[in-house]
N, C-alpha and C positions, 0 to 999 in steps of 0.2 A: 803439535804447533810447528809450522814450517818456519824456515829462516826469514822469509819476508815479513811474516806477521810479528816475529820476535823483534826484528829491526824496527818495525813501525812502533811497537810498544816502547822500546828504548828511546826512540826519537821523541815520542809523546812525553815521556818522563823528563827528558832533557828540556823540552820546551816548557813544560809546566814549572820546572825548577827555575828557569831563567825568568819566567813571568813573576815568580814569587820573590826574586832577588830585588834588592833595593837599588834603584837607579832612576835617572830621569827618563820619562816616557816620551816617545815621539807621537804627539797627539795633535799638533798644530798643522792643519791643512791650508790650502790656498785662501779660502774665504775667511777662516779664522785669522790667518796672518794679515790679510788686508784690513779686517775689522780691528785687529790689535794695533796696527800702525795708525789708522785713522782715529781710533779711540784714544790713543796716546797723544797724538798731535793736537786734535781738536779738543782741548781741555779748557784751561783758563786763559790761554794766550790771546785768543781772538777777543776776549772780553776785557783784557787788561792792557795788552800791548798797543792798541790804537792810540791811546793817550801818549805813551812814551815815544812812538814813532812820529806823531805830529809835533810833539814838543821839541824833538831834536832835529826834525827835517825842516820845519819852518813854514810849510805850505801844504794845502790839500793835495795838489797835483804831485808834488815831490813825495809826499807820504805814500800815495798810491803806487808811485814808481818804486819806492822802497819795498812795498809789499810784493810787487811783481818780481823784482830782482832777488829778493830774499827767497821767494819760491823757486826761482830758476837756480839760484846757488844751492838751495837745499836739495833740489833734484839732482844737480851735479854730484853733490856729496853722497846722496843716496845711491846713485849709480856706482860710485867708487866703492861704497860699502857692499853693494851687491856683488862686486867682483871679490872683495875681501872675504865676504861671507861664504862664497862658493869655493874660494881657494884654500881657506883654512876652516876646517870642519868643527873646531872647538867653539863652544859658547864663550861669552866674555866680552864681545864687542871690542871697544878701543883697546882695552887691556891686552887681549889676545893678539891683536894685530901689531901692537907695538912690541910685544914680547917676541913675536915671530920674525919681525922685520928689523927692528932697531936694538933689541936686546933687553935685558932684565931691568936696568936702571930706569929708562923712560917708562917702561910698563909699570914698575912699582910706584913711580911718582904719580902716574895717572890714577892708579888705584888709591893711593894715599889722598890725593886731592878729591877724588870722587866721593870718598867716604868720610873724609874729615869735614868737608863742607859742601861739596858739589851736589851729591844726591840728596842729602838732607835739606839743603836750601831749595832745590828744585821741588821737592815734596812740600816744603814750607810755603812757597809762594802759590802753589796750587791750592793748598788748604786755606791760606789767607783769602784767596779769591772766593772760595766756597763760603767762608765765614762772612765776607763782606756782602755777598749777594743774598745770603740768608737773612742777615741782620738789617741791612740798609732799608728795605721797604717799611719796616716798623718805625723808623725814625724820620723818614722823608717828610719835609724837605731839609731837615737838619742833618748834620753828619752823625753817623753812628758812633758810639763809644768804641775806641780802639781796644780797650780791655775786653769788651764783650765779643768783638770780632775774633780776637785771639782765643778766647775761651771756646767759641763755637768751632774754630779751626782745630783746636786740640781734640774736641769731641769727635770731629770727623776722623782724625788720625786714629783715635782710639777705636772707632768703629771700623778701620780699614781701608720792482724798482719803480718806487714812485716817490712823490713828495717834491720838495723844493730843489732847484738846480742852481740857486745863486752861489752856493759854496764852490761850484766848479768854474764859474765865469772868470775868476781871477785865481785859478787853481795853482799856477806856477809863480806867484809872487815870491820873490826871494829876499825881500827886505829883511826878514827876520832869520834868514838862513846864515848860520856860521859853520864853515866847513869842519871846524874842530869837533862839532857836535854830531856830524853826520854818521860816524861810526857807531855812536850810541843809538841812533835811529835804527841802524841795521841790526844792532844787538837786540833791540826790542822786537824787530820784525823776525829775526832768525829765532829768537826765543819762542815766538808763537808757532814756528814750524818745527821746533825741536821735538824729538821723539821718533823721527824717521829711522834712527839707528837702533831703536830698542829691539827690533826683531833679531838683530845680530847678536844680542846678548843671550838669546835662547836658541841658537843654531842647532844644538843637540836635541831639541824638542820639536823641530820642524820636520814634517814628512816631506821627503824628496826635496831637500833644501836647494839643490842645484837648479831646480825649476821654480820652486815656489817663492824663494827669497827674491830673485830679480822681478818676477811678475808681481808679487805683492807690493814691492817698493814702488815700481812704476805706476801701477794702478792707483795706489793710495795717494802718492804725491801729486799726480795730475789732478785728482779729485780735490784734494785739500787746497792746492794753489788757486784753482778756479773759484772754489767756495770762499776762500779768504778775501780775494779781491772783490767779489760781488758783495760780500757782507760789509766791507769797508765803504764801498760805493753807497750801499743802503744807509749806512750810518750818516754819511755826509749829506744825503738828500733830506734828512730830517733834523740834523744837529749841526749847528755852526761850529767852526773850529774853536772859537772862544769858549763855547759851552762845553765842548768835548774835553778841553783842557781842564775845566773845573770839575769834571765828573770822575768819580772813582768806580762807577758802576754804569758803563756806557750802555749795556744791553737794557737795563731797567729804564733809562732815559728814552732810549729808542722805542721801547714797548709802550711807554706812557703816551707817546705822540703818534705812533703808527698802529699799534695793536691794542686798542683800548680794552677789548674783551679778554685779552690774554696777559694783561699787566701783572696779575697775581701769579700767573703760571711761569713767567720767564725766569724769576730767581730760582724756582725749583728746578727748571730745566738746566740752567747754568750750573747749579750745585751738583746735579747728577752728572753733568759732563765733567766737572772737576773731580768727582768721586771716581769716575772711570779712568781718568788720567792718573790719579794718585794710585789706584790699584795697579795699573800697568807699570808705573814707575817702580813700585815695590817689587812687582813680579820680575821685571827685567834687571833692576839694580842688584837684587840679591844674587842673581846668577853670576854677575861679574865678581862679586866678593867670593862666591863659591869657587869659581875657577881660579882666582888669585890664591886662595888658601890651598887649593889642590896642587898649585905649582910651587908651594912653599913660600909665598910672599905674604901670607897672613896666617894667624894661628890656625892649627889643624881643625879645631872645633867647627870653624866656619865652612869646612869642606864636607861636612856631614849632612845626611839626608834623613828626614823623618821616616821611620820604618813603615808607617801606614799611609801617610799623605804623599810620600815621594817628592817632597819639596825641601829646599835648603833652609829649614826653619831657623837655625841660629843666625844666618845671614839676614833673613827678613827681620828678625827681632832687633838686631843691632841698629837698624835704621830708625826705629821708633824714638828712643831717647834723644838721639842727635837731632832729629827733626823737631821734636817738642822744644828743645833748647833754643833752636833758631827761630821758631815761631814766637817765642817769648820776647826775643831781642831784635828780631828782623823787621825790615820795611821792604815792600815789594820791589820798588824800582831800584833801590840800592842792591838788593839781592840779585836782580837780573844782571847788573853790570859786574858784580863780583864773580858770579858763577860763569858768565859768558866767556871771560878771559880764559880760564882754565879749560872749559869745554871746547872752545874753538881752537885753542892752541894745540891741544892734544889730538883733535880731529885732523888738523893740518899736518901734524907729525905723522899720524897714521897713514894718510894718503901719500905723504912724502916717502914714508917707509915702503909703501906699495910700489912706487916708481923704482926705488933702490932695489927692492926684491926682484922686480921684473928684470932689471939689468943684470943682477948677479945670478939669478936662477931662471933663465929664459925657458927651460923645459918643464918647469913646475906646472902641474895641471891647473888650468884656469877655465872652468866650464863657462863662465861669463866674463867677457873681457871688454873693458871700457876704453874708448879712444884716449890716447895719451893727452890730447888737447884738453879734454874735459877734466881729467885729473890735474893737469898743470894749472888750469884756470882756477879750479876750486882751491888748490893748495896756496897759490899766490894770493888770491883774494882774502883767504882766511888769515894768512900771515900779515898781510897789509892791514886788515881791519883790527887785528889784535895789536899790532904795532901802533896804529893811530889811537887806539883806545888808551894807551899809556899817556898820550898827550891830552886826549879829551877829558879823561877822568883819572888823573894820576893817583888819587887817594884810594878809590875802590879797586882799581886795577892793580895798584901797588900792593894792597892787602892780599889780593889773590895770588900775585907773583911771590910774595914773601911766604905765604902759607904753602905754596908749591915747593919752595926751596927747603922748607923745614923737613921735607921727606928725604933729602939727601943724607944727612947724618943718621936718620932712622934706618935707612936702607943699609948703610955700611955697618951699623952696630947690630942689627937684628937679622939681616938676610945675607949679605955678602960674607960676613963672618959673625956667626952667632956668639956673642960675648956676654950674655947674661950670666950673672953669678949662679953657682950651682944651687944655692938655697932658693933663689928666685925661680929657677927652672923647676925645681921640685914642687914648689907651691903652685906654680903655673900649671904643671901637669896634673896635680891633684884637683885643682879647680876645673880643669877641662874634663876630667873624668866624671866629676860630680854633675857638671852641666850636661854631659852626654847621657847620663842616667836619668836626670830630671826631664830632659827634653825628648828622650827616646829617639836618639839619632845615631846613625852609624855611617861609616865610610861607604861610598858608592861601591857596589859589588860587581857591576858590569861596566866595561869601557864603552862609552857612547860616542866616541869620536874617532 
C-alpha cells in the first residue's frame, strides 16, 4: 500500500468520525431558507392582525398604509439582520448580536424575556388562532366557546380582486383616529410580519450563509409584503370595516362571501398555516436557548443535543409547558402588545449595537453591508414606536417592561457571580445528569461557528 492510499484511508476515517459526532448539521440551502422565512411569517398574523390594525388606525386607507409601512420597516430590519447574520457566524439571533456588540447583560435580558414570556406567548397566539379557526365554523354564527378554543390550541401544541369598492371611497377618514393608538396599529402590523429574523437563529445550520441568508431574506420579505397588502385589499372589497372589527375569524367571513365552494376548506388551510409557523417558532427559538446555554447564560443541560436526532431537545421541551400556561390565561390582542414591546426593543438594541460595532471595529469582516441610513431609520422608528406604546398602552407595555427588569437581579445572582448555595448546586447537577440520561443528550462535539 503506497503513501497516497494510506493518507486517503486516514482522511476517510476522519471524515466518517466527524459525521458520526454530535453537532448541528448544515442542511438549509437557499430554497429551504426562503420557505422557512415565508412559512414562519405567513402564519396566523394575516388572519388575526387586520382587526387590530384597523381598530387602532381608524380607517381603511390608513390601515393599508400601516401594512405597507410595516412591510418596509420589516424589510429594513431584515436587511440589518442579513448583515448581522453574515458578520457573526453563531446561531442565536438577537441574543448573539447583543452579546457580540453590547455585552452580556443586554444579551441575558433578551434571553430572559424571550423564554420567560416572549417565545411562549408568540407560540400561544399562533396556537390560539389555530384553535379559533378550527372551532369557529362549527358554532357560526354564534361565538365559539373560549374554553374549547383553548383546548384545541393545546392539542395543537401537543402534536407540535373583486367585489365591492365602497369601503375604499372614504378610505382615509380620520374621525376615529387617535394618534396615541397608532403605535398599537403598527404593533399588530409588525406582528404579522414577525418571523423574518428566525433564519438568524439557525445560522450554523445554513449552507453558505454569507450568500443564502441575504438572498433568502430579500426574496421572502418582498414576496410577503406584496402578498399581505393584496390580501388586505381583498378583505376590504368583501367586508366592511364595521364587520371586520366584529369578526375574530376574518378569513372565514371572507370565504363565506367570496369563495362559497371553499368555505369549509379555509379553516383547514389557516390551521395548517398556523401549524407551520408554530413548528418554525419552536425550531428557531430552541436554537437561541441552546446558544445562550452554550455561552453560560442558561443551565448547561439546554446546550445539549440529542445523540440521534442532532437537535437541541431540552431547549425544545422547555417551550411546551410555558406555552400551555400562557394559552390557558392569555388573550390574543393583549399578548401581541405585551410581546411586541420586548421584541422590538431588543431588535432596536441589536441594530444600534451593529452601528456601534461598525464604529469600533471597522475592519471586522462584513460580507453583506447595509447602508447606514437604513439601519438608522429602522433603529429610530423602533425606539419611537416602543416609546409611544408606553403612552398608548401603559398597562400591557408596563408589564413587559417590568418582566424584562426582573432579569437584572437574576443575571447578577446566577451569571455574573454564581452564588447558589453548595447544596442547591449539588441537587441541580444531579437533576441535570438524570435529565441528560433520560433525554439521551450530550454536549456538541464539533464547533460549528
